[in-house]
C-alpha positions in Angstrom: 57.9 -108.4 -79.5 56.9 -105.5 -77.5 53.3 -106.1 -78.9 53.6 -110.1 -78.7 54.0 -108.9 -74.6 51.5 -106.4 -74.4 48.8 -108.5 -75.5 49.7 -111.5 -73.2 50.1 -108.7 -69.8 46.3 -106.7 -71.3 45.3 -110.7 -71.5 46.3 -111.7 -68.2 44.4 -108.8 -67.0 41.1 -109.0 -68.4 41.0 -112.7 -67.2 41.9 -111.1 -63.9 39.2 -108.7 -63.5 37.1 -111.6 -65.1 38.5 -114.2 -62.2 37.6 -110.9 -59.6 34.1 -109.6 -60.5 32.9 -114.1 -60.8 34.1 -113.7 -56.8 32.7 -111.0 -56.0 29.2 -111.4 -57.5 29.3 -114.9 -56.4 29.5 -113.6 -52.7 27.4 -111.0 -53.1 25.0 -113.7 -54.1 26.1 -115.7 -50.6 25.7 -112.5 -48.5 22.2 -111.5 -50.0 21.3 -115.7 -49.7 21.2 -115.0 -45.8 20.2 -111.9 -45.3 17.4 -113.6 -46.6 17.9 -116.0 -43.7 18.8 -113.7 -41.0 15.4 -111.4 -42.0 13.3 -115.1 -41.8 14.3 -115.8 -38.3 13.3 -112.7 -37.1 10.9 -112.3 -39.0 9.3 -115.9 -37.3 11.0 -114.8 -33.8 8.7 -111.9 -33.7 5.6 -113.3 -34.8 6.3 -116.0 -31.5 7.1 -113.0 -29.4 3.5 -111.5 -30.6 1.8 -114.2 -29.9 3.3 -114.4 -26.4 2.2 -111.1 -25.9 -1.3 -111.9 -26.7 -1.0 -114.9 -24.3 0.4 -113.2 -21.5 -2.4 -110.3 -21.9 -5.3 -112.5 -22.2 -4.2 -114.2 -19.3 -4.0 -110.4 -16.7 -7.2 -110.3 -17.8 -8.5 -112.4 -16.5 -6.8 -111.6 -13.3 -10.2 -109.0 -11.4 -7.7 -106.4 -11.0 -6.9 -106.5 -14.2 -10.0 -106.5 -15.9 -11.7 -103.5 -15.5 -8.7 -102.2 -17.5 -8.6 -104.0 -20.0 -12.6 -103.7 -20.1 -12.7 -99.8 -20.9 -9.3 -100.2 -22.5 -10.4 -102.5 -25.0 -13.9 -100.4 -25.6 -12.2 -96.9 -26.0 -10.4 -98.7 -28.5 -13.5 -98.9 -30.7 -15.1 -95.6 -30.6 
């Protein structure tokens, strides 16, 4: 009787640990997918910010007061 109880208890523990492992693995994979999604969104946002900054610099370089500085700065950066 004691041996049967031990086997039954041990089997239930193995099943419970298996189910727990499956749930942890499933949630870990969901977390990885979510982090990948966030990473893509940040990459797209940074690209958009980069384009906006480039556009602002181009517009400022067309202004007479800033054009001399931008030309001087770009020549200095090419050396």
